[in-house]
C-alpha positions as CSV (number, residue, x, y, z in Angstrom):
1,X,-47.5,-100.3,-52.3
2,X,-44.8,-97.7,-52.8
3,X,-42.8,-96.7,-49.8
4,X,-43.6,-93.0,-50.5
5,X,-47.1,-91.9,-49.9
6,X,-49.1,-88.9,-48.6
7,X,-50.7,-88.8,-45.2
8,X,-54.1,-89.2,-46.8
9,X,-52.9,-92.3,-48.7
10,X,-51.3,-93.7,-45.5
11,X,-54.6,-93.3,-43.6
12,X,-56.5,-95.1,-46.3
13,X,-53.8,-97.8,-46.4
14,X,-54.3,-98.3,-42.6
15,X,-58.0,-98.7,-43.0
16,X,-57.7,-101.0,-46.0
17,X,-55.4,-103.2,-43.8
18,X,-58.1,-103.3,-41.1
19,X,-56.5,-100.8,-38.7
20,X,-59.1,-98.2,-37.6
21,X,-57.7,-94.8,-36.7
22,X,-59.3,-91.5,-36.1
23,X,-57.8,-88.0,-36.6
24,X,-58.0,-87.1,-32.9
25,X,-56.1,-90.2,-31.7
26,X,-53.1,-89.1,-33.8
27,X,-52.1,-92.7,-34.5
28,X,-52.0,-92.4,-38.3
29,X,-50.2,-89.0,-38.2
30,X,-47.6,-90.1,-35.7
31,X,-46.9,-93.5,-37.4
32,X,-46.7,-91.7,-40.8
33,X,-44.1,-89.2,-39.5
34,X,-42.0,-91.9,-37.9
35,X,-41.8,-93.7,-41.3
36,X,-41.1,-90.5,-43.2
37,X,-38.4,-89.3,-40.8
38,X,-36.9,-92.7,-40.4
39,X,-37.2,-92.7,-36.6
40,X,-38.2,-95.5,-34.3
41,X,-41.8,-95.3,-33.1
42,X,-42.3,-95.8,-29.3
43,X,-45.9,-96.8,-28.6
44,X,-47.2,-96.8,-25.0
45,X,-50.6,-97.5,-23.5
46,X,-52.6,-100.2,-21.6
47,X,-52.4,-103.8,-22.7
48,X,-54.8,-104.7,-25.5
49,X,-55.2,-101.3,-27.2
50,X,-53.6,-102.3,-30.5
51,X,-50.0,-101.2,-30.0
52,X,-48.5,-104.4,-31.5
53,X,-51.0,-104.3,-34.3
54,X,-49.4,-101.0,-35.5
55,X,-46.2,-102.9,-36.4
56,X,-48.2,-105.7,-38.1
57,X,-50.2,-103.3,-40.2
58,X,-47.0,-101.3,-41.2
59,X,-45.5,-104.6,-42.3
60,X,-48.6,-105.2,-44.5
61,X,-48.7,-101.6,-45.9
62,X,-45.0,-101.5,-46.8
63,X,-44.9,-105.2,-47.9
64,X,-42.0,-105.6,-45.4
65,X,-41.3,-108.7,-43.5
66,X,-42.1,-108.4,-39.7
67,X,-39.3,-109.4,-37.4
68,X,-40.4,-109.5,-33.7
69,X,-38.3,-109.4,-30.6
70,X,-40.6,-110.3,-27.7
71,X,-39.1,-108.8,-24.5
72,X,-39.1,-110.4,-21.1
73,X,-37.3,-110.0,-17.8
74,X,-33.7,-111.0,-18.1
75,X,-33.5,-110.6,-21.9
76,X,-29.9,-110.0,-22.8
77,X,-27.7,-109.2,-25.9
78,X,-27.1,-112.8,-26.9
79,X,-30.8,-113.5,-27.2
80,X,-31.7,-110.3,-28.9
81,X,-28.7,-109.6,-31.2
82,X,-26.5,-112.7,-32.0
83,X,-24.9,-115.8,-30.7
84,X,-21.9,-117.6,-32.0
85,X,-22.2,-121.2,-33.4
86,X,-19.9,-122.7,-30.8
87,X,-20.3,-126.2,-32.2
88,X,-19.1,-125.2,-35.7
89,X,-16.3,-123.2,-34.2
90,X,-15.1,-126.2,-32.1
91,X,-15.2,-128.5,-35.2
92,X,-13.0,-126.1,-37.1
93,X,-10.5,-125.9,-34.2
94,X,-10.5,-129.8,-33.9
95,X,-9.8,-130.0,-37.6
96,X,-6.4,-128.7,-36.7
97,X,-6.0,-126.4,-39.7
98,X,-2.6,-124.7,-39.8
99,X,-2.3,-121.0,-39.2
100,X,-5.8,-120.8,-37.8
101,X,-6.5,-117.2,-36.9
102,X,-9.0,-115.9,-34.4
103,X,-10.7,-113.9,-37.2
104,X,-11.3,-117.3,-39.0
105,X,-13.5,-118.3,-36.1
106,X,-15.4,-115.0,-35.7
107,X,-16.9,-114.4,-39.1
108,X,-20.4,-114.3,-40.5
109,X,-20.0,-118.0,-41.2
110,X,-20.3,-118.8,-37.5
111,X,-22.7,-116.0,-36.6
112,X,-26.3,-116.9,-35.5
113,X,-28.3,-113.7,-36.0
114,X,-31.1,-113.0,-33.6
115,X,-34.0,-110.5,-34.3
116,X,-32.1,-107.3,-34.0
117,X,-29.2,-108.4,-36.2
118,X,-31.6,-110.1,-38.7
119,X,-33.2,-106.7,-39.3
120,X,-29.9,-105.0,-39.9
121,X,-28.5,-107.8,-42.2
122,X,-31.7,-108.0,-44.3
123,X,-31.3,-107.1,-47.9
124,X,-34.8,-105.8,-48.0
125,X,-36.6,-103.3,-45.7
126,X,-38.2,-104.9,-42.7
127,X,-40.4,-103.9,-39.8
128,X,-38.6,-104.6,-36.5
129,X,-41.0,-104.9,-33.6
130,X,-39.4,-104.7,-30.1
131,X,-42.5,-105.7,-28.1
132,X,-43.0,-104.8,-24.4
133,X,-39.6,-103.1,-24.0
134,X,-40.7,-102.1,-20.4
135,X,-40.2,-105.7,-19.3
136,X,-36.4,-105.4,-19.8
137,X,-34.0,-103.6,-17.5
138,X,-32.1,-100.3,-18.0
139,X,-29.0,-102.0,-19.1
140,X,-30.8,-103.6,-22.1
141,X,-32.3,-100.2,-22.9
142,X,-28.8,-98.7,-23.0
143,X,-27.7,-101.5,-25.3
144,X,-30.3,-100.5,-27.8
145,X,-29.2,-96.9,-28.0
146,X,-26.8,-97.5,-30.9
147,X,-29.3,-99.4,-32.9
148,X,-32.1,-96.9,-32.3
149,X,-30.0,-93.8,-32.9
150,X,-27.7,-95.0,-35.7
151,X,-29.2,-98.2,-37.1
152,X,-26.0,-100.1,-36.4
153,X,-24.6,-102.4,-33.8
154,X,-21.1,-103.1,-32.7
155,X,-19.9,-106.7,-32.3
156,X,-16.6,-106.9,-30.4
157,X,-15.1,-109.6,-32.6
158,X,-16.2,-108.1,-35.9
159,X,-16.6,-104.4,-35.5
160,X,-19.6,-102.2,-36.5
161,X,-22.4,-103.6,-38.6
162,X,-24.7,-101.0,-40.3
163,X,-28.2,-101.7,-41.6
164,X,-28.2,-102.6,-45.2
165,X,-31.8,-101.3,-45.4
166,X,-33.1,-99.2,-42.6
167,X,-35.8,-101.1,-40.8
168,X,-39.0,-99.5,-39.6
169,X,-38.7,-99.9,-35.9
170,X,-41.7,-100.0,-33.5
171,X,-41.2,-100.4,-29.7
172,X,-44.2,-101.0,-27.4
173,X,-44.6,-100.4,-23.7
174,X,-47.4,-101.3,-21.3
175,X,-46.0,-98.8,-18.8
176,X,-44.7,-101.4,-16.2
177,X,-41.8,-99.1,-15.6
178,X,-40.6,-95.7,-16.7
179,X,-38.3,-95.8,-19.7
180,X,-35.1,-93.8,-19.9
181,X,-34.8,-90.4,-21.4
182,X,-32.1,-91.7,-23.7
183,X,-34.5,-94.2,-25.2
184,X,-37.3,-91.7,-25.5
185,X,-35.0,-89.2,-27.2
186,X,-34.2,-91.6,-30.0
187,X,-37.9,-92.3,-30.8
188,X,-41.1,-90.6,-31.9
189,X,-43.6,-91.1,-29.0
190,X,-47.2,-92.2,-29.3
191,X,-49.6,-92.9,-26.5
192,X,-52.6,-95.0,-27.4
193,X,-55.7,-95.0,-25.2
194,X,-58.6,-97.5,-25.3
195,X,-60.9,-96.6,-28.2
196,X,-63.9,-94.3,-28.0
197,X,-67.3,-96.0,-28.4
198,X,-67.5,-94.8,-32.0
199,X,-64.1,-96.2,-32.9
200,X,-64.7,-99.5,-31.2
201,X,-68.0,-99.9,-33.1
202,X,-66.0,-99.3,-36.3
203,X,-63.4,-101.9,-35.3
204,X,-66.1,-104.4,-34.5
205,X,-68.0,-103.9,-37.8
206,X,-64.7,-104.1,-39.7
207,X,-63.5,-107.3,-38.0
208,X,-66.9,-109.0,-37.7
209,X,-68.9,-108.0,-40.9
210,X,-71.9,-110.0,-39.8
211,X,-72.3,-108.3,-36.5
212,X,-75.6,-106.3,-36.3
213,X,-75.1,-102.6,-35.9
214,X,-77.2,-102.5,-32.8
215,X,-75.2,-105.3,-31.1
216,X,-71.9,-103.6,-32.0
217,X,-73.1,-100.4,-30.4
218,X,-74.4,-102.0,-27.3
219,X,-71.3,-104.1,-26.8
220,X,-69.0,-101.1,-27.3
221,X,-71.0,-99.0,-24.9
222,X,-71.0,-101.7,-22.2
223,X,-67.3,-102.2,-22.5
224,X,-66.8,-98.4,-22.3
225,X,-68.6,-98.4,-18.9
226,X,-66.5,-101.3,-17.6
227,X,-63.3,-99.5,-18.5
228,X,-64.4,-96.2,-17.3
229,X,-66.5,-96.8,-14.2
230,X,-64.8,-99.8,-12.5
231,X,-61.3,-99.9,-11.1
232,X,-60.5,-103.2,-12.7
233,X,-57.1,-105.0,-12.4
234,X,-57.2,-105.6,-16.1
235,X,-59.5,-103.6,-18.4
236,X,-61.0,-105.5,-21.3
237,X,-58.8,-105.3,-24.4
238,X,-60.2,-104.7,-27.9
239,X,-59.6,-108.3,-28.8
240,X,-61.6,-109.4,-25.8
241,X,-64.4,-107.0,-26.9
242,X,-64.4,-108.8,-30.2
243,X,-64.5,-112.2,-28.6
244,X,-67.5,-111.1,-26.6
245,X,-69.3,-109.8,-29.6
246,X,-68.5,-113.0,-31.6
247,X,-69.9,-115.1,-28.7
248,X,-73.1,-113.2,-28.6
249,X,-73.4,-113.4,-32.4
250,X,-72.9,-117.2,-32.3
251,X,-75.7,-117.4,-29.7
252,X,-78.0,-115.5,-32.1
253,X,-78.2,-112.3,-30.0
254,X,-79.0,-109.0,-31.7
255,X,-78.8,-106.9,-28.5
256,X,-77.6,-107.2,-24.9
257,X,-79.7,-108.4,-22.0
258,X,-78.8,-109.1,-18.3
259,X,-79.0,-112.9,-18.6
260,X,-76.5,-113.0,-21.4
261,X,-74.2,-110.5,-19.8
262,X,-74.0,-112.7,-16.7
263,X,-73.5,-115.8,-18.9
264,X,-70.7,-114.4,-21.0
265,X,-69.0,-112.0,-18.5
266,X,-65.8,-114.0,-18.2
267,X,-65.0,-113.3,-21.9
268,X,-64.3,-109.8,-20.7
269,X,-63.2,-110.1,-17.1
270,X,-60.4,-112.5,-16.6
271,X,-59.9,-112.6,-12.8
272,X,-62.0,-113.6,-9.8
273,X,-61.3,-110.2,-8.2
274,X,-62.6,-108.3,-11.2
275,X,-65.7,-110.5,-11.5
276,X,-66.5,-110.0,-7.8
277,X,-65.9,-106.2,-8.2
278,X,-68.3,-106.1,-11.1
279,X,-71.1,-107.7,-9.1
280,X,-70.5,-105.8,-5.9
281,X,-70.4,-102.4,-7.5
282,X,-72.5,-102.7,-10.6
283,X,-74.2,-106.0,-11.9
284,X,-75.6,-106.7,-15.3
285,X,-78.8,-104.6,-15.1
286,X,-77.0,-101.5,-14.0
287,X,-74.3,-102.1,-16.6
288,X,-76.9,-102.0,-19.3
289,X,-78.7,-99.0,-17.8
290,X,-75.4,-97.0,-17.5
291,X,-74.3,-98.0,-21.0
292,X,-77.5,-96.8,-22.5
293,X,-76.6,-93.3,-21.4
294,X,-73.1,-93.4,-23.0
295,X,-72.5,-91.0,-25.8
296,X,-71.2,-92.8,-28.8
297,X,-68.1,-90.7,-29.2
298,X,-67.2,-90.9,-25.5
299,X,-63.5,-91.7,-24.8
300,X,-62.2,-93.5,-21.8
301,X,-60.1,-92.5,-18.8
302,X,-60.7,-88.8,-19.0
303,X,-59.1,-88.4,-22.4
304,X,-60.5,-85.4,-24.4
């Protein structure tokens, strides 16, 4: 697909790639503007709402390789940007060549690019996913400013390296800590909430074509109630909703009943505390009763 497209074409491309978006969630519009303006896209929201999937689908739409930097506590420059191939450098020194200059040892020949540098050095446009940036510290954030603002990095031994082709950059955050104003200023911001019932039904039907419409609706409504009415340590993600629906489909179910909610609950709730909370405050029969009253377009967590 051509890199240039209208918003309408972009929305259709998202749906063709299997990413369901609605006008009121602003996902398509914000992602479209980020690609058109050439700005990094910072996507926040609870775990499991499809933040990482945005980068994957952009890679598909623009036919651009996906380069992923998975962030974690303690991540530093050498793991994210580059390392030197010390073994090759040592071999060259041991060869005892005359007039060996420092610049001979610090060249691209001895450079081991990590994800950030790989994206800048690529001859073709890439999608650079910096996943879960909130797991890193403020020093690493500051290190990213040059890349996010100018699409270049400075390597002390070599100078400044600019992107050969500007990557599409997507950063994700689960909100474990507040990100700096400097990082936010360099990005276009998008917050993603858990899907409405209507949107989750569309996701389920798109990802699981054999899923009966009634079962898709009942599953989406029940998950909506779990997310909205219980103070869970971990709310069910969209992928866990799909796992639950697939399991019920495998067992030949066309609708929900209390026995099968009890039997398959741990596909949705992944901790002992959350399971105990469910049974102490709700239970399977009340879940089905409450979910039967949910309006299909209802959205979670007080979002309008």
